[in-house]
Wavefront OBJ file of the C-alpha trace (Angstrom):
o trace
v 38.992 13.330 57.339
v 37.911 10.336 58.648
v 34.463 10.733 59.088
v 32.845 8.213 62.520
v 28.994 9.552 62.194
v 27.091 10.410 59.331
v 23.136 10.687 59.164
v 21.170 10.901 55.874
v 17.699 12.448 55.965
v 17.271 10.769 59.243
v 13.510 11.307 60.589
v 11.634 9.695 63.495
v 7.989 10.557 64.189
v 6.019 9.438 67.412
v 2.448 9.065 66.537
v 1.443 13.253 65.334
v 4.541 14.319 66.244
v 7.277 14.717 64.041
v 10.676 14.781 66.486
v 13.530 14.535 63.489
v 12.749 15.916 60.266
v 15.552 14.906 57.419
v 18.859 15.318 59.486
v 22.471 15.230 57.637
v 25.149 15.105 60.411
v 28.598 14.279 60.273
v 30.875 13.879 62.888
v 34.754 13.036 62.272
v 37.041 11.324 64.198
v 38.753 13.525 67.006
v 35.786 15.933 66.989
v 34.002 17.188 70.331
v 30.682 17.682 68.693
v 28.718 19.698 70.994
v 24.601 19.266 69.762
v 23.112 22.150 70.891
v 18.947 22.789 71.481
v 16.491 23.823 73.369
v 14.750 20.785 75.883
v 12.568 18.898 73.046
v 14.122 19.869 69.893
v 15.293 16.479 69.233
v 18.379 15.838 70.926
v 17.922 12.722 72.771
v 15.813 11.236 70.232
v 18.930 11.255 67.791
v 21.093 10.081 70.448
v 18.801 7.214 70.828
v 18.377 6.598 67.054
v 22.198 6.148 66.670
v 22.659 3.761 69.597
v 19.662 1.375 68.404
v 17.198 2.529 71.118
v 14.964 3.666 68.809
v 14.447 2.912 65.255
v 14.257 5.786 62.459
v 11.086 6.027 60.616
v 12.730 7.225 57.513
v 16.494 8.079 56.586
v 19.348 6.389 57.571
v 22.821 6.762 59.523
v 26.385 4.975 59.080
v 29.371 4.459 61.660
v 32.528 3.977 60.512
v 34.089 2.311 63.403
v 35.841 -1.043 63.926
v 33.473 -4.333 64.774
v 34.076 -5.149 68.339
v 31.583 -5.080 71.452
v 31.704 -1.694 73.266
v 33.320 -0.061 70.704
v 30.459 2.968 70.960
v 29.819 4.136 74.663
v 26.544 6.106 75.287
v 25.316 7.691 78.357
v 21.590 7.870 77.354
v 19.803 6.812 80.561
v 21.272 5.973 83.730
v 22.232 2.477 83.992
v 19.893 0.369 86.731
v 22.223 0.683 89.439
v 21.624 -1.874 92.540
v 20.881 0.814 95.460
v 22.085 -1.544 98.264
v 25.331 -1.794 96.614
v 28.880 0.963 96.454
v 30.405 2.347 93.831
v 32.744 -0.592 93.169
v 30.674 -3.403 93.436
v 27.867 -1.581 90.912
v 30.881 -1.360 88.396
v 32.049 -4.930 88.984
v 28.316 -5.953 88.471
v 27.989 -3.607 84.991
v 31.358 -5.121 83.766
v 30.578 -9.094 84.502
v 26.524 -8.093 83.442
v 28.331 -6.796 79.798
v 30.948 -9.266 79.449
v 34.028 -7.432 79.848
v 35.044 -9.244 83.006
v 37.138 -6.457 84.355
v 39.802 -6.937 87.421
v 38.607 -4.692 90.686
v 42.260 -3.429 90.054
v 41.069 -1.667 86.627
v 37.585 -0.986 87.812
v 39.343 0.957 90.880
v 41.215 2.759 87.517
v 38.141 3.832 86.626
v 36.943 5.231 89.385
v 39.220 7.477 90.052
v 39.311 8.348 86.374
v 35.748 9.760 87.034
v 36.265 11.303 90.341
v 35.333 8.720 92.619
v 38.262 7.662 94.156
v 37.001 8.584 98.056
v 34.756 5.655 96.812
v 37.606 3.438 96.626
v 36.801 1.580 99.489
v 33.541 3.246 100.654
v 30.433 1.220 102.366
v 28.448 4.089 101.013
v 26.089 2.607 98.890
v 24.351 4.189 95.082
v 21.082 4.909 96.825
v 22.833 7.466 99.186
v 24.764 9.302 96.087
v 24.354 12.352 95.044
v 22.903 12.683 90.981
v 26.396 14.098 90.062
v 27.943 10.772 91.935
v 25.373 8.655 90.147
v 26.530 10.307 86.917
v 30.057 9.888 87.511
v 29.485 5.972 87.912
v 27.402 6.327 84.452
v 30.702 7.408 82.408
v 32.368 4.916 84.503
v 30.170 2.317 83.188
v 30.698 3.772 79.780
v 34.705 3.693 80.203
v 34.425 -0.200 80.866
v 35.182 -1.065 76.835
v 37.311 1.499 76.144
v 35.058 3.137 73.472
v 36.320 4.909 70.290
v 32.880 7.227 70.173
v 30.854 8.456 73.477
v 27.702 9.802 73.070
v 26.647 11.413 76.251
v 22.962 12.943 76.830
v 23.390 16.160 79.018
v 26.297 14.979 80.955
v 26.799 17.879 83.204
v 23.222 17.601 84.890
v 23.217 17.429 88.384
v 26.697 18.284 88.738
v 28.152 21.070 91.123
v 31.021 22.964 89.810
v 33.671 21.076 90.984
v 32.244 18.067 89.340
v 31.570 20.065 85.980
v 35.345 20.831 85.675
v 36.282 17.364 86.619
v 33.930 16.014 83.776
v 35.172 18.675 81.270
v 38.811 17.850 82.299
v 37.821 13.762 81.964
v 36.317 14.512 78.045
v 39.389 16.685 77.054
v 41.844 13.724 78.653
v 39.867 10.945 76.504
v 39.650 13.091 73.566
v 43.582 13.727 73.758
v 44.192 9.773 73.427
v 41.455 9.794 70.369
v 37.970 9.260 71.824
v 35.554 10.925 69.796
v 32.586 12.751 71.176
v 28.751 13.355 70.691
v 27.732 15.687 73.402
v 23.933 17.048 73.757
v 23.643 20.092 76.065
v 21.791 23.608 76.898
v 24.709 24.790 79.126
v 26.438 26.274 76.194
v 29.052 27.965 78.373
v 30.246 24.438 79.280
v 30.213 23.047 75.996
v 32.241 26.187 74.592
v 35.263 24.841 76.937
v 35.203 21.767 75.346
v 34.066 21.704 71.846
v 35.755 21.477 68.349
v 32.195 21.937 66.012
v 28.700 22.263 67.051
v 25.480 21.393 65.622
v 22.428 23.412 65.986
v 19.200 21.686 66.287
v 15.359 23.255 66.648
v 12.153 21.780 66.642
v 13.846 18.324 64.977
v 15.915 20.269 62.142
v 19.516 20.603 62.465
v 20.086 24.632 61.123
v 23.550 24.566 60.868
v 27.203 22.683 61.507
v 30.093 24.890 62.304
v 33.209 24.265 63.574
v 34.608 26.278 66.565
v 37.046 28.162 64.255
v 34.439 29.297 61.756
v 32.250 30.476 64.483
v 34.343 32.755 65.772
v 35.109 34.256 62.460
v 31.141 34.541 61.781
v 30.563 35.727 65.655
v 30.114 39.162 65.632
v 32.377 41.824 67.630
v 31.835 45.496 67.868
v 32.423 48.482 70.381
v 29.473 49.692 72.137
v 29.729 53.455 73.588
v 26.734 54.424 76.179
v 25.778 58.234 76.059
v 24.714 60.000 79.234
v 21.665 61.536 76.818
v 19.761 60.606 73.903
v 21.907 61.014 70.726
v 20.963 64.157 68.907
v 21.537 66.262 65.884
v 24.611 67.701 67.830
v 26.188 64.079 67.948
v 25.108 62.632 64.458
v 26.574 65.478 63.072
v 29.875 65.103 65.229
v 30.595 61.576 63.900
v 29.537 61.863 60.268
v 32.369 60.595 59.460
v 32.534 57.579 61.424
v 30.712 54.096 60.772
v 28.261 53.354 63.278
v 24.359 52.512 64.025
v 22.315 53.601 66.764
v 21.427 50.374 68.647
v 19.405 52.588 70.879
v 18.243 56.233 72.304
v 21.550 56.547 74.234
v 23.841 53.661 72.598
v 25.948 53.656 69.488
v 27.742 50.514 67.861
v 31.043 50.994 66.188
v 32.803 48.014 63.533
v 36.011 48.923 65.134
v 37.566 49.631 68.013
v 39.729 52.797 66.700
v 36.982 54.064 65.332
v 35.338 54.304 68.500
v 37.994 56.076 70.471
v 37.623 58.498 67.343
v 34.119 58.855 68.343
v 34.886 59.410 72.030
v 37.655 61.737 71.687
v 35.122 64.330 69.674
v 32.268 63.421 71.897
v 34.430 64.475 75.204
v 36.305 67.216 73.608
v 32.661 69.015 72.776
v 31.040 68.104 76.295
v 28.920 65.027 75.202
v 28.560 62.916 78.344
v 29.500 59.264 77.731
v 28.682 56.570 80.295
v 30.770 53.528 79.107
v 32.777 52.143 76.383
v 33.017 48.627 76.045
v 34.391 45.912 73.461
v 31.674 43.241 72.728
v 31.935 39.573 71.712
v 29.548 37.561 70.661
v 29.037 34.589 72.787
v 28.222 31.087 71.390
v 24.815 31.275 73.490
v 23.817 34.775 71.435
v 24.581 33.062 67.885
v 22.950 30.152 68.906
v 20.012 32.333 69.879
v 20.035 34.450 66.637
v 20.509 31.681 64.385
v 17.035 29.729 65.784
v 15.652 32.723 66.262
v 15.829 33.558 62.264
v 13.589 29.914 61.937
v 14.599 27.045 60.803
v 15.486 26.356 57.380
v 16.406 29.943 56.965
l 1 2 3 4 5 6 7 8 9 10 11 12 13 14 15 16 17 18 19 20 21 22 23 24 25 26 27 28 29 30 31 32 33 34 35 36 37 38 39 40 41 42 43 44 45 46 47 48 49 50 51 52 53 54 55 56 57 58 59 60 61 62 63 64 65 66 67 68 69 70 71 72 73 74 75 76 77 78 79 80 81 82 83 84 85 86 87 88 89 90 91 92 93 94 95 96 97 98 99 100 101 102 103 104 105 106 107 108 109 110 111 112 113 114 115 116 117 118 119 120 121 122 123 124 125 126 127 128 129 130 131 132 133 134 135 136 137 138 139 140 141 142 143 144 145 146 147 148 149 150 151 152 153 154 155 156 157 158 159 160 161 162 163 164 165 166 167 168 169 170 171 172 173 174 175 176 177 178 179 180 181 182 183 184 185 186 187 188 189 190 191 192 193 194 195 196 197 198 199 200 201 202 203 204 205 206 207 208 209 210 211 212 213 214 215 216 217 218 219 220 221 222 223 224 225 226 227 228 229 230 231 232 233 234 235 236 237 238 239 240 241 242 243 244 245 246 247 248 249 250 251 252 253 254 255 256 257 258 259 260 261 262 263 264 265 266 267 268 269 270 271 272 273 274 275 276 277 278 279 280 281 282 283 284 285 286 287 288 289 290 291 292 293 294 295 296 297 298
């Protein structure tokens, strides 16, 4: 597989704080790499390093991309939009400033693509835009150069549910056309709808890299049976031939649905109250929290 970004023991220190520690990350062409971590974990620092906003303290990184203007696009900090200009005027200004010289027709297509089609002929100026609208305009600026690799730092911030869906659809559309993404976010439910791979970072250390396919294989699933009273000797004796564990005083966990169904029959036949029967599947959030709670380096 074709590697686009590789970091080698990448570290960054700010005075007495080690923000990144020996990070070894690999992103392949075509990935949507979800970069997950708590606030202050080091996500933004890494993106600033690989976009040359910051210099590493130690370590290195390499980008396997053609050497052309704008091959990498990034939203790390919002572009300096002119508050008194509308969307098209700001996009035209950014296009000229960055040397892309796009026609107005090309710029209007970009506005449509990022969900700002209502701003095509609008006199509404950027200072009156919502945070979500500014975020979409930032994406349009990123797309001016037709980048092959896009880095987005918390792109869902400030978007309402409709805006989040538009952003998600845009990411998936661009990815289908060959664009690779590194997306940092703490909104795991949204990343789960687009990501092909994950990198989990905590306190500056990359705890794990994993594909979605492997994550689904490793994520736990079980069937939970809750009783109307506490588990007692009678219950344990009835279920002695089954594989289960007592998750709480009134809750039993079974590795398979079949075993839970057998237990249910035995319990009901012996007049033991069952209040719920539910299949539980570990989410990406469950997996991430379990991973970082083991401690960095575990």
